[in-house]
PAFI-286899 format. One record per residue (C-alpha): y negated, z negated, x negated; residue in one letter. Coordinates in Angstrom, 3 decimals. Layout:
BEGIN
- y z x r
- Y Z X A
...
# end
This chain:
BEGIN
- y z x r
- 140.434 179.477 -54.172 M
- 137.693 178.022 -52.051 E
- 137.188 179.742 -48.668 N
- 133.628 180.045 -48.777 Q
- 131.913 181.302 -45.396 N
- 128.870 183.554 -46.267 P
- 126.834 182.596 -43.699 E
- 126.814 178.915 -44.260 S
- 123.835 177.515 -46.436 P
- 124.247 176.384 -49.538 G
- 124.164 173.116 -50.818 P
- 120.972 171.366 -48.823 Q
- 118.355 170.302 -50.497 E
- 116.409 167.067 -49.529 P
- 113.234 167.330 -47.706 A
- 110.102 166.273 -49.848 P
- 108.322 163.029 -49.194 Q
- 104.538 162.979 -47.743 P
- 102.589 162.235 -50.192 A
- 101.627 158.657 -49.235 P
- 97.439 158.194 -48.197 Q
- 95.293 156.084 -49.044 A
- 94.281 152.865 -47.337 A
- 90.529 153.269 -45.857 P
- 88.967 150.643 -48.554 S
- 90.779 152.696 -51.399 D
- 88.598 155.550 -49.831 L
- 84.858 155.892 -51.425 P
- 82.305 155.334 -49.317 P
- 80.653 158.350 -47.350 T
- 76.900 158.255 -46.534 E
- 75.876 159.118 -43.146 P
- 74.356 162.413 -42.770 V
- 71.077 163.089 -41.491 T
- 69.643 166.667 -40.024 P
- 66.988 167.916 -41.961 S
- 63.534 168.042 -39.866 P
- 63.735 171.712 -40.606 T
- 67.480 172.012 -38.667 A
- 67.390 174.421 -35.872 D
- 67.924 171.864 -32.879 L
- 68.633 174.930 -30.431 S
- 71.935 175.252 -31.862 A
- 72.672 171.706 -31.240 Q
- 71.987 171.039 -27.680 T
- 74.028 173.455 -25.439 P
- 72.149 174.978 -22.823 P
- 71.511 173.895 -19.248 P
- 73.787 174.755 -16.835 T
- 73.664 175.099 -13.130 A
- 76.673 172.882 -12.087 T
- 76.456 170.888 -9.104 P
- 75.688 166.753 -10.968 Q
- 78.944 164.621 -10.169 P
- 78.653 162.980 -6.792 A
- 77.172 159.586 -7.016 P
- 78.789 156.038 -6.048 A
- 78.011 156.424 -2.816 G
- 80.007 160.186 -2.563 G
- 77.176 162.548 -1.108 I
- 75.522 164.675 -3.417 T
- 71.608 165.186 -3.017 E
- 72.860 169.116 -2.190 Q
- 75.078 167.906 0.385 Q
- 72.609 165.721 2.501 W
- 70.250 168.895 2.074 I
- 73.131 170.892 3.807 L
- 73.556 167.836 6.463 F
- 69.672 168.154 7.143 L
- 70.115 172.055 7.976 N
- 73.528 171.806 9.672 L
- 71.909 168.471 11.962 S
- 69.678 171.388 13.641 A
- 73.843 172.314 15.709 L
- 73.127 168.603 17.409 A
- 70.776 170.613 19.824 G
- 74.012 172.214 21.089 F
- 75.076 167.933 22.247 V
- 72.074 167.233 22.999 V
- 70.303 170.052 24.374 P
- 66.540 168.849 25.046 S
- 65.679 167.493 21.004 M
- 69.025 167.379 19.307 G
- 67.723 170.085 17.278 H
- 65.073 168.397 16.153 I
- 66.353 164.676 16.530 L
- 69.344 165.162 13.886 G
- 67.239 166.541 10.906 P
- 64.438 163.693 11.641 L
- 67.365 160.952 11.418 I
- 68.789 162.137 8.326 I
- 65.393 162.881 6.823 W
- 63.675 159.422 7.744 L
- 66.662 157.787 6.512 V
- 67.136 159.458 3.097 K
- 63.419 160.966 2.384 K
- 62.807 157.867 -0.255 A
- 65.732 158.338 -1.936 E
- 65.064 162.329 -3.347 S
- 62.080 164.444 -3.298 P
- 64.304 167.117 -2.714 A
- 65.857 165.783 0.165 I
- 62.481 165.157 1.406 D
- 61.175 168.710 0.557 A
- 63.878 169.907 2.465 A
- 63.986 167.183 5.502 G
- 60.054 168.661 5.897 R
- 61.043 172.073 5.494 A
- 63.401 171.965 7.980 V
- 61.438 169.754 10.671 L
- 58.370 172.119 10.125 N
- 61.184 174.935 11.022 F
- 62.693 173.524 14.292 Q
- 59.510 172.558 15.417 I
- 58.317 176.047 14.996 S
- 61.314 177.767 16.791 W
- 60.393 175.149 19.625 T
- 57.750 176.113 20.216 I
- 58.858 179.921 19.852 W
- 61.215 179.344 22.571 M
- 58.785 177.413 24.766 I
- 56.549 180.488 24.728 A
- 59.393 182.896 25.444 S
- 60.363 181.036 28.219 V
- 56.887 180.903 29.681 V
- 56.569 184.709 28.663 L
- 59.999 185.573 30.724 A
- 58.734 183.158 33.876 F
- 55.498 185.094 34.257 V
- 56.879 188.272 33.494 G
- 59.965 188.092 35.836 S
- 59.442 191.219 37.390 C
- 59.792 192.985 34.047 L
- 63.681 193.522 32.782 V
- 62.720 192.974 28.889 V
- 60.576 189.066 29.341 P
- 63.832 188.127 30.622 M
- 65.765 188.740 27.059 F
- 63.272 187.275 24.957 L
- 64.161 183.796 25.364 P
- 68.041 184.653 24.644 V
- 67.052 186.588 21.439 A
- 64.715 183.657 20.416 V
- 67.629 181.404 20.832 G
- 70.228 184.082 18.970 I
- 67.442 184.406 16.050 A
- 67.243 180.536 15.705 W
- 70.926 180.248 15.719 L
- 71.306 182.889 12.705 V
- 68.504 181.726 10.757 F
- 70.295 177.652 11.103 V
- 73.440 179.638 9.696 I
- 71.847 181.596 7.161 I
- 69.865 178.014 5.782 G
- 72.931 175.989 6.127 S
- 74.543 178.530 3.555 M
- 71.856 178.647 1.017 K
- 71.770 175.062 0.986 A
- 75.371 174.572 0.258 S
- 74.884 176.644 -2.831 S
- 71.556 175.081 -3.735 G
- 69.209 177.634 -3.170 E
- 66.091 177.035 -1.579 P
- 65.383 178.940 1.779 Y
- 62.265 180.428 3.498 R
- 62.330 182.630 6.814 T
- 59.074 183.808 5.638 I
- 58.638 184.293 2.105 K
- 54.429 184.189 0.898 M
- 53.704 187.239 -1.198 L
# end
């Protein structure tokens, strides 16, 4: 008697061979598919996305230059007299020809810095004239803190690609 194991598979059958494929020269020629003029093109083109563009060969994108414009106002802490204006002015003069967005952002940042310089000078004059009162003495400090807050908010908006205006017209 033969000793057969019931768990072992039976005689193995050879694996089926794949069908031979036709050579490219054996295939019938196909005609190119052209869309009909009435085809819905909106289904073929993807919607625009708000993803940032890849960095150009220089490595810094337009959005990053706008961020640097906003952050360069903090150069006023390094060069106290005019650093908050010179920082954005230098970046704007160098980069304004490369992009209309950088040009517009540079103008807005410089306008903001010059306006706040005028407000700071006015608050110092008012504090000096009204030095006998306590409230005007804190006015330059309040203007300086407000300036710093608005520079930080503007820089955060620039980093996310949003335009920022401190005063919104109706």
